[in-house]
PQR file of N, CA, C, O and H, with PARSE charges and radii, in Angstrom:
ATOM      1  N   GLY A   1      76.595  23.406  26.830 -0.4000 1.5000
ATOM      2  CA  GLY A   1      77.687  24.525  27.164 -0.0000 2.0000
ATOM      3  C   GLY A   1      78.680  24.082  28.255  0.5500 1.7000
ATOM      4  O   GLY A   1      78.540  23.075  28.948 -0.5500 1.4000
ATOM      5  N   ASP A   2      79.595  24.869  28.315 -0.4000 1.5000
ATOM      6  CA  ASP A   2      80.596  24.386  29.371 -0.0000 2.0000
ATOM      7  C   ASP A   2      80.241  24.945  30.775  0.5500 1.7000
ATOM      8  O   ASP A   2      79.259  25.666  30.954 -0.5500 1.4000
ATOM      9  H   ASP A   2      79.709  25.687  27.752  0.4000 1.0000
ATOM     10  N   ILE A   3      81.049  24.593  31.709 -0.4000 1.5000
ATOM     11  CA  ILE A   3      80.685  25.049  33.173 -0.0000 2.0000
ATOM     12  C   ILE A   3      80.693  26.510  33.303  0.5500 1.7000
ATOM     13  O   ILE A   3      79.887  27.125  34.000 -0.5500 1.4000
ATOM     14  H   ILE A   3      81.846  24.008  31.564  0.4000 1.0000
ATOM     15  N   TRP A   4      81.614  27.039  32.621 -0.4000 1.5000
ATOM     16  CA  TRP A   4      81.773  28.715  32.732 -0.0000 2.0000
ATOM     17  C   TRP A   4      80.596  29.326  32.077  0.5500 1.7000
ATOM     18  O   TRP A   4      80.089  30.258  32.700 -0.5500 1.4000
ATOM     19  H   TRP A   4      82.269  26.539  32.055  0.4000 1.0000
ATOM     20  N   SER A   5      80.093  29.017  31.022 -0.4000 1.5000
ATOM     21  CA  SER A   5      78.892  29.609  30.626 -0.0000 2.0000
ATOM     22  C   SER A   5      77.718  29.238  31.339  0.5500 1.7000
ATOM     23  O   SER A   5      76.817  30.046  31.565 -0.5500 1.4000
ATOM     24  H   SER A   5      80.505  28.260  30.516  0.4000 1.0000
ATOM     25  N   GLU A   6      77.692  28.020  31.710 -0.4000 1.5000
ATOM     26  CA  GLU A   6      76.329  27.734  32.613 -0.0000 2.0000
ATOM     27  C   GLU A   6      76.437  28.365  33.921  0.5500 1.7000
ATOM     28  O   GLU A   6      75.377  28.727  34.432 -0.5500 1.4000
ATOM     29  H   GLU A   6      78.424  27.364  31.527  0.4000 1.0000
ATOM     30  N   LEU A   7      77.511  28.561  34.551 -0.4000 1.5000
ATOM     31  CA  LEU A   7      77.535  29.079  35.850 -0.0000 2.0000
ATOM     32  C   LEU A   7      77.289  30.715  35.806  0.5500 1.7000
ATOM     33  O   LEU A   7      77.050  31.417  36.789 -0.5500 1.4000
ATOM     34  H   LEU A   7      78.372  28.266  34.135  0.4000 1.0000
ATOM     35  N   GLN A   8      77.397  31.127  34.513 -0.4000 1.5000
ATOM     36  CA  GLN A   8      76.942  32.724  34.249 -0.0000 2.0000
ATOM     37  C   GLN A   8      75.378  32.787  34.391  0.5500 1.7000
ATOM     38  O   GLN A   8      74.844  33.796  34.850 -0.5500 1.4000
ATOM     39  H   GLN A   8      77.590  30.556  33.715  0.4000 1.0000
ATOM     40  N   LYS A   9      74.717  31.789  34.024 -0.4000 1.5000
ATOM     41  CA  LYS A   9      73.232  31.812  33.811 -0.0000 2.0000
ATOM     42  C   LYS A   9      72.462  31.645  35.013  0.5500 1.7000
ATOM     43  O   LYS A   9      71.240  31.796  35.023 -0.5500 1.4000
ATOM     44  H   LYS A   9      75.150  30.969  33.651  0.4000 1.0000
ATOM     45  N   VAL A  10      73.185  31.318  36.097 -0.4000 1.5000
ATOM     46  CA  VAL A  10      72.561  31.263  37.637 -0.0000 2.0000
ATOM     47  C   VAL A  10      72.314  32.453  38.080  0.5500 1.7000
ATOM     48  O   VAL A  10      73.234  33.245  38.286 -0.5500 1.4000
ATOM     49  H   VAL A  10      74.178  31.196  36.089  0.4000 1.0000
ATOM     50  N   ARG A  11      70.831  32.808  38.329 -0.4000 1.5000
ATOM     51  CA  ARG A  11      70.436  34.228  38.738 -0.0000 2.0000
ATOM     52  C   ARG A  11      69.750  34.030  39.990  0.5500 1.7000
ATOM     53  O   ARG A  11      69.206  35.039  40.439 -0.5500 1.4000
ATOM     54  H   ARG A  11      70.084  32.164  38.161  0.4000 1.0000
ATOM     55  N   CYS A  12      69.637  32.853  40.731 -0.4000 1.5000
ATOM     56  CA  CYS A  12      69.101  32.764  42.011 -0.0000 2.0000
ATOM     57  C   CYS A  12      70.142  32.557  43.064  0.5500 1.7000
ATOM     58  O   CYS A  12      71.227  32.041  42.801 -0.5500 1.4000
ATOM     59  H   CYS A  12      70.080  32.034  40.366  0.4000 1.0000
ATOM     60  N   PRO A  13      69.820  32.945  44.204 -0.5600 1.5000
ATOM     61  CA  PRO A  13      70.596  32.584  45.370  0.2800 2.0000
ATOM     62  C   PRO A  13      71.289  31.330  45.333  0.5500 1.7000
ATOM     63  O   PRO A  13      70.494  30.390  45.294 -0.5500 1.4000
ATOM     64  N   THR A  14      72.406  31.012  45.333 -0.4000 1.5000
ATOM     65  CA  THR A  14      72.978  29.756  45.390 -0.0000 2.0000
ATOM     66  C   THR A  14      74.142  29.549  46.506  0.5500 1.7000
ATOM     67  O   THR A  14      75.028  30.335  46.839 -0.5500 1.4000
ATOM     68  H   THR A  14      73.052  31.775  45.366  0.4000 1.0000
ATOM     69  N   LEU A  15      73.852  28.220  46.985 -0.4000 1.5000
ATOM     70  CA  LEU A  15      74.820  27.856  47.942 -0.0000 2.0000
ATOM     71  C   LEU A  15      75.767  26.720  47.439  0.5500 1.7000
ATOM     72  O   LEU A  15      75.195  25.732  46.977 -0.5500 1.4000
ATOM     73  H   LEU A  15      73.132  27.581  46.714  0.4000 1.0000
ATOM     74  N   ILE A  16      77.142  26.715  47.461 -0.4000 1.5000
ATOM     75  CA  ILE A  16      77.973  25.741  47.033 -0.0000 2.0000
ATOM     76  C   ILE A  16      78.319  25.088  48.276  0.5500 1.7000
ATOM     77  O   ILE A  16      78.710  25.824  49.182 -0.5500 1.4000
ATOM     78  H   ILE A  16      77.607  27.517  47.836  0.4000 1.0000
ATOM     79  N   VAL A  17      78.244  23.775  48.502 -0.4000 1.5000
ATOM     80  CA  VAL A  17      78.569  23.006  49.700 -0.0000 2.0000
ATOM     81  C   VAL A  17      79.612  22.086  49.109  0.5500 1.7000
ATOM     82  O   VAL A  17      79.367  21.268  48.222 -0.5500 1.4000
ATOM     83  H   VAL A  17      77.927  23.176  47.767  0.4000 1.0000
ATOM     84  N   ARG A  18      80.989  22.312  49.758 -0.4000 1.5000
ATOM     85  CA  ARG A  18      82.063  21.631  49.179 -0.0000 2.0000
ATOM     86  C   ARG A  18      82.820  20.822  50.329  0.5500 1.7000
ATOM     87  O   ARG A  18      83.032  21.338  51.427 -0.5500 1.4000
ATOM     88  H   ARG A  18      81.188  22.977  50.478  0.4000 1.0000
ATOM     89  N   GLY A  19      83.188  19.609  50.032 -0.4000 1.5000
ATOM     90  CA  GLY A  19      83.849  18.827  51.063 -0.0000 2.0000
ATOM     91  C   GLY A  19      85.341  19.164  51.015  0.5500 1.7000
ATOM     92  O   GLY A  19      85.998  18.976  49.991 -0.5500 1.4000
ATOM     93  H   GLY A  19      83.016  19.190  49.140  0.4000 1.0000
ATOM     94  N   LEU A  20      85.833  19.635  52.071 -0.4000 1.5000
ATOM     95  CA  LEU A  20      87.306  20.092  52.149 -0.0000 2.0000
ATOM     96  C   LEU A  20      88.205  18.906  51.847  0.5500 1.7000
ATOM     97  O   LEU A  20      89.356  19.214  51.537 -0.5500 1.4000
ATOM     98  H   LEU A  20      85.299  19.788  52.902  0.4000 1.0000
ATOM     99  N   ARG A  21      87.940  17.737  51.874 -0.4000 1.5000
ATOM    100  CA  ARG A  21      88.769  16.652  51.521 -0.0000 2.0000
ATOM    101  C   ARG A  21      88.454  16.049  49.982  0.5500 1.7000
ATOM    102  O   ARG A  21      88.878  14.982  49.540 -0.5500 1.4000
ATOM    103  H   ARG A  21      87.005  17.487  52.126  0.4000 1.0000
ATOM    104  N   SER A  22      87.769  16.825  49.424 -0.4000 1.5000
ATOM    105  CA  SER A  22      87.410  16.306  48.058 -0.0000 2.0000
ATOM    106  C   SER A  22      88.470  16.742  47.044  0.5500 1.7000
ATOM    107  O   SER A  22      89.036  17.823  47.207 -0.5500 1.4000
ATOM    108  H   SER A  22      87.425  17.692  49.783  0.4000 1.0000
ATOM    109  N   ASP A  23      88.772  15.938  45.982 -0.4000 1.5000
ATOM    110  CA  ASP A  23      89.723  16.177  45.205 -0.0000 2.0000
ATOM    111  C   ASP A  23      89.218  16.551  43.654  0.5500 1.7000
ATOM    112  O   ASP A  23      89.879  16.599  42.617 -0.5500 1.4000
ATOM    113  H   ASP A  23      88.312  15.060  45.850  0.4000 1.0000
ATOM    114  N   ARG A  24      87.852  16.789  43.879 -0.4000 1.5000
ATOM    115  CA  ARG A  24      87.056  16.750  42.605 -0.0000 2.0000
ATOM    116  C   ARG A  24      87.402  18.092  41.712  0.5500 1.7000
ATOM    117  O   ARG A  24      87.468  18.054  40.484 -0.5500 1.4000
ATOM    118  H   ARG A  24      87.315  16.751  44.722  0.4000 1.0000
ATOM    119  N   TYR A  25      87.604  19.234  42.461 -0.4000 1.5000
ATOM    120  CA  TYR A  25      88.006  20.353  41.649 -0.0000 2.0000
ATOM    121  C   TYR A  25      89.410  21.032  42.124  0.5500 1.7000
ATOM    122  O   TYR A  25      89.545  21.348  43.306 -0.5500 1.4000
ATOM    123  H   TYR A  25      87.550  19.265  43.459  0.4000 1.0000
ATOM    124  N   PRO A  26      90.384  21.235  41.237 -0.5600 1.5000
ATOM    125  CA  PRO A  26      91.622  21.845  41.719  0.2800 2.0000
ATOM    126  C   PRO A  26      91.426  23.300  42.159  0.5500 1.7000
ATOM    127  O   PRO A  26      90.532  24.021  41.717 -0.5500 1.4000
ATOM    128  N   PRO A  27      92.414  23.700  43.144 -0.5600 1.5000
ATOM    129  CA  PRO A  27      92.327  25.121  43.571  0.2800 2.0000
ATOM    130  C   PRO A  27      92.128  25.994  42.631  0.5500 1.7000
ATOM    131  O   PRO A  27      91.321  26.884  42.898 -0.5500 1.4000
ATOM    132  N   ASP A  28      92.729  26.008  41.394 -0.4000 1.5000
ATOM    133  CA  ASP A  28      92.632  27.095  40.389 -0.0000 2.0000
ATOM    134  C   ASP A  28      91.173  27.295  40.060  0.5500 1.7000
ATOM    135  O   ASP A  28      90.643  28.402  39.965 -0.5500 1.4000
ATOM    136  H   ASP A  28      93.385  25.285  41.177  0.4000 1.0000
ATOM    137  N   VAL A  29      90.513  26.033  39.880 -0.4000 1.5000
ATOM    138  CA  VAL A  29      89.041  25.956  39.378 -0.0000 2.0000
ATOM    139  C   VAL A  29      88.052  26.706  40.548  0.5500 1.7000
ATOM    140  O   VAL A  29      87.130  27.473  40.272 -0.5500 1.4000
ATOM    141  H   VAL A  29      90.944  25.134  39.957  0.4000 1.0000
ATOM    142  N   LEU A  30      88.404  26.358  41.721 -0.4000 1.5000
ATOM    143  CA  LEU A  30      87.665  27.040  42.793 -0.0000 2.0000
ATOM    144  C   LEU A  30      87.880  28.443  42.982  0.5500 1.7000
ATOM    145  O   LEU A  30      86.976  29.212  43.307 -0.5500 1.4000
ATOM    146  H   LEU A  30      89.153  25.735  41.946  0.4000 1.0000
ATOM    147  N   ALA A  31      89.079  28.789  42.779 -0.4000 1.5000
ATOM    148  CA  ALA A  31      89.448  30.336  42.848 -0.0000 2.0000
ATOM    149  C   ALA A  31      88.664  31.077  41.535  0.5500 1.7000
ATOM    150  O   ALA A  31      88.136  32.181  41.672 -0.5500 1.4000
ATOM    151  H   ALA A  31      89.814  28.164  42.514  0.4000 1.0000
ATOM    152  N   ARG A  32      88.654  30.428  40.403 -0.4000 1.5000
ATOM    153  CA  ARG A  32      88.151  31.084  39.585 -0.0000 2.0000
ATOM    154  C   ARG A  32      86.536  31.217  39.726  0.5500 1.7000
ATOM    155  O   ARG A  32      86.012  32.278  39.388 -0.5500 1.4000
ATOM    156  H   ARG A  32      89.084  29.532  40.292  0.4000 1.0000
ATOM    157  N   ILE A  33      85.826  30.258  40.172 -0.4000 1.5000
ATOM    158  CA  ILE A  33      84.530  30.340  40.421 -0.0000 2.0000
ATOM    159  C   ILE A  33      84.348  31.523  41.451  0.5500 1.7000
ATOM    160  O   ILE A  33      83.521  32.398  41.195 -0.5500 1.4000
ATOM    161  H   ILE A  33      86.252  29.395  40.446  0.4000 1.0000
ATOM    162  N   LYS A  34      85.061  31.571  42.553 -0.4000 1.5000
ATOM    163  CA  LYS A  34      84.869  32.635  43.683 -0.0000 2.0000
ATOM    164  C   LYS A  34      85.292  33.998  43.067  0.5500 1.7000
ATOM    165  O   LYS A  34      84.820  35.044  43.512 -0.5500 1.4000
ATOM    166  H   LYS A  34      85.732  30.860  42.761  0.4000 1.0000
ATOM    167  N   ARG A  35      86.158  33.986  42.072 -0.4000 1.5000
ATOM    168  CA  ARG A  35      86.564  35.319  41.288 -0.0000 2.0000
ATOM    169  C   ARG A  35      85.289  35.784  40.526  0.5500 1.7000
ATOM    170  O   ARG A  35      84.705  36.843  40.756 -0.5500 1.4000
ATOM    171  H   ARG A  35      86.542  33.136  41.711  0.4000 1.0000
ATOM    172  N   GLU A  36      84.917  34.837  39.565 -0.4000 1.5000
ATOM    173  CA  GLU A  36      83.825  35.131  38.662 -0.0000 2.0000
ATOM    174  C   GLU A  36      82.360  35.425  39.254  0.5500 1.7000
ATOM    175  O   GLU A  36      81.462  36.112  38.768 -0.5500 1.4000
ATOM    176  H   GLU A  36      85.391  33.977  39.378  0.4000 1.0000
ATOM    177  N   ARG A  37      82.395  34.698  40.440 -0.4000 1.5000
ATOM    178  CA  ARG A  37      80.676  34.602  41.019 -0.0000 2.0000
ATOM    179  C   ARG A  37      80.885  34.992  42.520  0.5500 1.7000
ATOM    180  O   ARG A  37      80.482  34.227  43.396 -0.5500 1.4000
ATOM    181  H   ARG A  37      83.125  34.140  40.834  0.4000 1.0000
ATOM    182  N   PRO A  38      81.386  35.939  42.772 -0.5600 1.5000
ATOM    183  CA  PRO A  38      81.430  36.411  44.216  0.2800 2.0000
ATOM    184  C   PRO A  38      80.130  36.447  44.947  0.5500 1.7000
ATOM    185  O   PRO A  38      80.060  36.501  46.175 -0.5500 1.4000
ATOM    186  N   ASP A  39      79.097  36.416  44.139 -0.4000 1.5000
ATOM    187  CA  ASP A  39      77.761  36.661  44.708 -0.0000 2.0000
ATOM    188  C   ASP A  39      77.200  35.020  45.263  0.5500 1.7000
ATOM    189  O   ASP A  39      76.141  34.885  45.876 -0.5500 1.4000
ATOM    190  H   ASP A  39      79.154  36.372  43.141  0.4000 1.0000
ATOM    191  N   LEU A  40      77.959  34.065  44.979 -0.4000 1.5000
ATOM    192  CA  LEU A  40      77.614  32.613  45.446 -0.0000 2.0000
ATOM    193  C   LEU A  40      78.040  32.481  46.823  0.5500 1.7000
ATOM    194  O   LEU A  40      79.125  32.905  47.221 -0.5500 1.4000
ATOM    195  H   LEU A  40      78.819  34.175  44.481  0.4000 1.0000
ATOM    196  N   ALA A  41      77.152  31.868  47.583 -0.4000 1.5000
ATOM    197  CA  ALA A  41      77.618  31.649  48.926 -0.0000 2.0000
ATOM    198  C   ALA A  41      78.240  30.133  48.990  0.5500 1.7000
ATOM    199  O   ALA A  41      77.858  29.213  48.266 -0.5500 1.4000
ATOM    200  H   ALA A  41      76.270  31.523  47.260  0.4000 1.0000
ATOM    201  N   TRP A  42      79.278  30.035  49.998 -0.4000 1.5000
ATOM    202  CA  TRP A  42      79.951  28.814  50.006 -0.0000 2.0000
ATOM    203  C   TRP A  42      80.018  28.266  51.521  0.5500 1.7000
ATOM    204  O   TRP A  42      80.027  29.039  52.478 -0.5500 1.4000
ATOM    205  H   TRP A  42      79.588  30.782  50.586  0.4000 1.0000
ATOM    206  N   ALA A  43      80.059  27.015  51.639 -0.4000 1.5000
ATOM    207  CA  ALA A  43      80.136  26.204  52.820 -0.0000 2.0000
ATOM    208  C   ALA A  43      81.120  25.201  52.517  0.5500 1.7000
ATOM    209  O   ALA A  43      81.052  24.559  51.468 -0.5500 1.4000
ATOM    210  H   ALA A  43      80.051  26.386  50.861  0.4000 1.0000
ATOM    211  N   GLU A  44      82.076  25.015  53.403 -0.4000 1.5000
ATOM    212  CA  GLU A  44      83.040  24.036  53.308 -0.0000 2.0000
ATOM    213  C   GLU A  44      82.929  23.040  54.596  0.5500 1.7000
ATOM    214  O   GLU A  44      83.003  23.435  55.760 -0.5500 1.4000
ATOM    215  H   GLU A  44      82.131  25.536  54.255  0.4000 1.0000
ATOM    216  N   VAL A  45      82.773  21.927  54.270 -0.4000 1.5000
ATOM    217  CA  VAL A  45      82.481  20.807  55.523 -0.0000 2.0000
ATOM    218  C   VAL A  45      83.692  19.790  55.536  0.5500 1.7000
ATOM    219  O   VAL A  45      84.460  19.696  54.579 -0.5500 1.4000
ATOM    220  H   VAL A  45      82.713  21.606  53.325  0.4000 1.0000
ATOM    221  N   ASP A  46      83.790  19.145  56.523 -0.4000 1.5000
ATOM    222  CA  ASP A  46      84.699  18.141  56.632 -0.0000 2.0000
ATOM    223  C   ASP A  46      84.243  16.614  56.118  0.5500 1.7000
ATOM    224  O   ASP A  46      83.894  15.697  56.861 -0.5500 1.4000
ATOM    225  H   ASP A  46      83.166  19.222  57.300  0.4000 1.0000
ATOM    226  N   SER A  47      84.329  16.575  54.738 -0.4000 1.5000
ATOM    227  CA  SER A  47      84.176  15.319  54.081 -0.0000 2.0000
ATOM    228  C   SER A  47      85.083  15.264  52.824  0.5500 1.7000
ATOM    229  O   SER A  47      86.007  16.054  52.627 -0.5500 1.4000
ATOM    230  H   SER A  47      84.612  17.319  54.134  0.4000 1.0000
ATOM    231  N   GLU A  48      84.775  14.384  52.101 -0.4000 1.5000
ATOM    232  CA  GLU A  48      85.263  14.066  50.826 -0.0000 2.0000
ATOM    233  C   GLU A  48      84.161  14.656  49.868  0.5500 1.7000
ATOM    234  O   GLU A  48      83.415  15.546  50.277 -0.5500 1.4000
ATOM    235  H   GLU A  48      84.025  13.743  52.261  0.4000 1.0000
ATOM    236  N   HIS A  49      84.059  14.127  48.520 -0.4000 1.5000
ATOM    237  CA  HIS A  49      83.148  14.766  47.699 -0.0000 2.0000
ATOM    238  C   HIS A  49      81.764  14.389  47.851  0.5500 1.7000
ATOM    239  O   HIS A  49      80.890  15.083  47.332 -0.5500 1.4000
ATOM    240  H   HIS A  49      84.665  13.405  48.188  0.4000 1.0000
ATOM    241  N   ASP A  50      81.479  13.336  48.527 -0.4000 1.5000
ATOM    242  CA  ASP A  50      80.089  12.849  48.819 -0.0000 2.0000
ATOM    243  C   ASP A  50      79.527  13.408  50.080  0.5500 1.7000
ATOM    244  O   ASP A  50      79.243  12.676  51.028 -0.5500 1.4000
ATOM    245  H   ASP A  50      82.190  12.772  48.948  0.4000 1.0000
ATOM    246  N   VAL A  51      79.352  14.797  50.103 -0.4000 1.5000
ATOM    247  CA  VAL A  51      78.888  15.604  51.390 -0.0000 2.0000
ATOM    248  C   VAL A  51      77.675  14.883  52.085  0.5500 1.7000
ATOM    249  O   VAL A  51      77.662  14.611  53.286 -0.5500 1.4000
ATOM    250  H   VAL A  51      79.583  15.392  49.333  0.4000 1.0000
ATOM    251  N   PRO A  52      76.634  14.597  51.185 -0.5600 1.5000
ATOM    252  CA  PRO A  52      75.501  14.223  51.941  0.2800 2.0000
ATOM    253  C   PRO A  52      75.445  12.759  52.715  0.5500 1.7000
ATOM    254  O   PRO A  52      74.696  12.434  53.636 -0.5500 1.4000
ATOM    255  N   PHE A  53      76.376  12.046  52.116 -0.4000 1.5000
ATOM    256  CA  PHE A  53      76.655  10.755  52.843 -0.0000 2.0000
ATOM    257  C   PHE A  53      77.625  10.792  53.946  0.5500 1.7000
ATOM    258  O   PHE A  53      77.347  10.164  54.967 -0.5500 1.4000
ATOM    259  H   PHE A  53      76.984  12.310  51.368  0.4000 1.0000
ATOM    260  N   GLN A  54      78.810  11.496  53.865 -0.4000 1.5000
ATOM    261  CA  GLN A  54      79.938  11.371  54.571 -0.0000 2.0000
ATOM    262  C   GLN A  54      79.734  12.803  55.642  0.5500 1.7000
ATOM    263  O   GLN A  54      80.537  12.866  56.573 -0.5500 1.4000
ATOM    264  H   GLN A  54      79.036  12.006  53.036  0.4000 1.0000
ATOM    265  N   ALA A  55      78.828  13.779  55.540 -0.4000 1.5000
ATOM    266  CA  ALA A  55      78.821  14.702  56.551 -0.0000 2.0000
ATOM    267  C   ALA A  55      77.164  15.414  56.567  0.5500 1.7000
ATOM    268  O   ALA A  55      76.908  16.612  56.445 -0.5500 1.4000
ATOM    269  H   ALA A  55      78.176  13.728  54.784  0.4000 1.0000
ATOM    270  N   PRO A  56      76.231  14.346  56.743 -0.5600 1.5000
ATOM    271  CA  PRO A  56      74.824  14.968  56.445  0.2800 2.0000
ATOM    272  C   PRO A  56      74.464  16.030  57.400  0.5500 1.7000
ATOM    273  O   PRO A  56      73.697  16.940  57.086 -0.5500 1.4000
ATOM    274  N   ASP A  57      75.057  15.915  58.672 -0.4000 1.5000
ATOM    275  CA  ASP A  57      74.622  17.108  59.577 -0.0000 2.0000
ATOM    276  C   ASP A  57      75.106  18.393  59.353  0.5500 1.7000
ATOM    277  O   ASP A  57      74.449  19.397  59.631 -0.5500 1.4000
ATOM    278  H   ASP A  57      75.679  15.176  58.927  0.4000 1.0000
ATOM    279  N   ALA A  58      76.378  18.420  58.797 -0.4000 1.5000
ATOM    280  CA  ALA A  58      77.182  19.610  58.327 -0.0000 2.0000
ATOM    281  C   ALA A  58      76.343  20.214  57.134  0.5500 1.7000
ATOM    282  O   ALA A  58      76.056  21.406  57.019 -0.5500 1.4000
ATOM    283  H   ALA A  58      76.912  17.604  58.572  0.4000 1.0000
ATOM    284  N   LEU A  59      75.998  19.201  56.265 -0.4000 1.5000
ATOM    285  CA  LEU A  59      75.112  19.727  55.056 -0.0000 2.0000
ATOM    286  C   LEU A  59      73.763  20.428  55.492  0.5500 1.7000
ATOM    287  O   LEU A  59      73.381  21.537  55.120 -0.5500 1.4000
ATOM    288  H   LEU A  59      76.232  18.233  56.358  0.4000 1.0000
ATOM    289  N   VAL A  60      73.140  19.592  56.325 -0.4000 1.5000
ATOM    290  CA  VAL A  60      71.916  20.462  56.774 -0.0000 2.0000
ATOM    291  C   VAL A  60      72.184  21.594  57.433  0.5500 1.7000
ATOM    292  O   VAL A  60      71.410  22.503  57.136 -0.5500 1.4000
ATOM    293  H   VAL A  60      73.450  18.691  56.628  0.4000 1.0000
ATOM    294  N   ALA A  61      73.118  21.904  58.331 -0.4000 1.5000
ATOM    295  CA  ALA A  61      73.218  22.990  58.905 -0.0000 2.0000
ATOM    296  C   ALA A  61      73.722  24.118  57.990  0.5500 1.7000
ATOM    297  O   ALA A  61      73.407  25.284  58.225 -0.5500 1.4000
ATOM    298  H   ALA A  61      73.747  21.165  58.573  0.4000 1.0000
ATOM    299  N   ALA A  62      74.515  23.776  56.932 -0.4000 1.5000
ATOM    300  CA  ALA A  62      74.891  24.741  55.867 -0.0000 2.0000
ATOM    301  C   ALA A  62      73.661  25.187  55.265  0.5500 1.7000
ATOM    302  O   ALA A  62      73.445  26.398  55.218 -0.5500 1.4000
ATOM    303  H   ALA A  62      74.772  22.829  56.741  0.4000 1.0000
ATOM    304  N   VAL A  63      72.744  24.287  54.752 -0.4000 1.5000
ATOM    305  CA  VAL A  63      71.604  24.636  54.171 -0.0000 2.0000
ATOM    306  C   VAL A  63      70.588  25.564  54.930  0.5500 1.7000
ATOM    307  O   VAL A  63      70.051  26.551  54.426 -0.5500 1.4000
ATOM    308  H   VAL A  63      72.920  23.303  54.790  0.4000 1.0000
ATOM    309  N   ARG A  64      70.409  25.134  56.142 -0.4000 1.5000
ATOM    310  CA  ARG A  64      69.650  25.889  57.182 -0.0000 2.0000
ATOM    311  C   ARG A  64      70.168  27.462  57.238  0.5500 1.7000
ATOM    312  O   ARG A  64      69.486  28.480  57.118 -0.5500 1.4000
ATOM    313  H   ARG A  64      70.845  24.332  56.551  0.4000 1.0000
ATOM    314  N   GLY A  65      71.624  27.331  57.463 -0.4000 1.5000
ATOM    315  CA  GLY A  65      72.162  28.855  57.494 -0.0000 2.0000
ATOM    316  C   GLY A  65      71.882  29.524  56.266  0.5500 1.7000
ATOM    317  O   GLY A  65      71.515  30.696  56.354 -0.5500 1.4000
ATOM    318  H   GLY A  65      72.178  26.505  57.560  0.4000 1.0000
ATOM    319  N   PHE A  66      71.979  29.030  55.194 -0.4000 1.5000
ATOM    320  CA  PHE A  66      71.924  29.690  53.953 -0.0000 2.0000
ATOM    321  C   PHE A  66      70.359  30.112  53.795  0.5500 1.7000
ATOM    322  O   PHE A  66      70.114  31.258  53.418 -0.5500 1.4000
ATOM    323  H   PHE A  66      72.277  28.078  55.122  0.4000 1.0000
ATOM    324  N   ILE A  67      69.416  29.311  54.042 -0.4000 1.5000
ATOM    325  CA  ILE A  67      68.197  29.614  54.012 -0.0000 2.0000
ATOM    326  C   ILE A  67      67.718  30.545  54.787  0.5500 1.7000
ATOM    327  O   ILE A  67      66.799  31.271  54.407 -0.5500 1.4000
ATOM    328  H   ILE A  67      69.615  28.380  54.348  0.4000 1.0000
ATOM    329  N   GLY A  68      68.255  30.644  55.933 -0.4000 1.5000
ATOM    330  CA  GLY A  68      68.198  31.910  56.933 -0.0000 2.0000
ATOM    331  C   GLY A  68      68.581  33.083  56.613  0.5500 1.7000
ATOM    332  O   GLY A  68      68.200  34.067  57.247 -0.5500 1.4000
ATOM    333  H   GLY A  68      69.001  30.054  56.241  0.4000 1.0000
ATOM    334  N   THR A  69      69.491  33.171  55.459 -0.4000 1.5000
ATOM    335  CA  THR A  69      70.298  34.469  55.162 -0.0000 2.0000
ATOM    336  C   THR A  69      69.741  34.848  53.591  0.5500 1.7000
ATOM    337  O   THR A  69      69.910  35.972  53.117 -0.5500 1.4000
ATOM    338  H   THR A  69      69.801  32.371  54.944  0.4000 1.0000
ATOM    339  N   ALA A  70      69.096  33.817  52.900 -0.4000 1.5000
ATOM    340  CA  ALA A  70      68.855  33.961  51.433 -0.0000 2.0000
ATOM    341  C   ALA A  70      67.654  34.853  51.361  0.5500 1.7000
ATOM    342  O   ALA A  70      67.188  35.174  50.267 -0.5500 1.4000
ATOM    343  H   ALA A  70      68.959  32.905  53.285  0.4000 1.0000
TER
END
């Protein structure tokens, strides 16, 4: 399936961690995800697309925060 139909299948609490300097998804795609799935949690960190390598501490903090609220 395509990303949109697959995204609609997600039924568990979900955190999307996005690097602010990533060029992976254009703004219109990000806006559509937020519009169609307002229940998803978001964290934006100062990195490019490879968040675990470029901002590991920020990733861990985002996940810890999410787990504390999930």
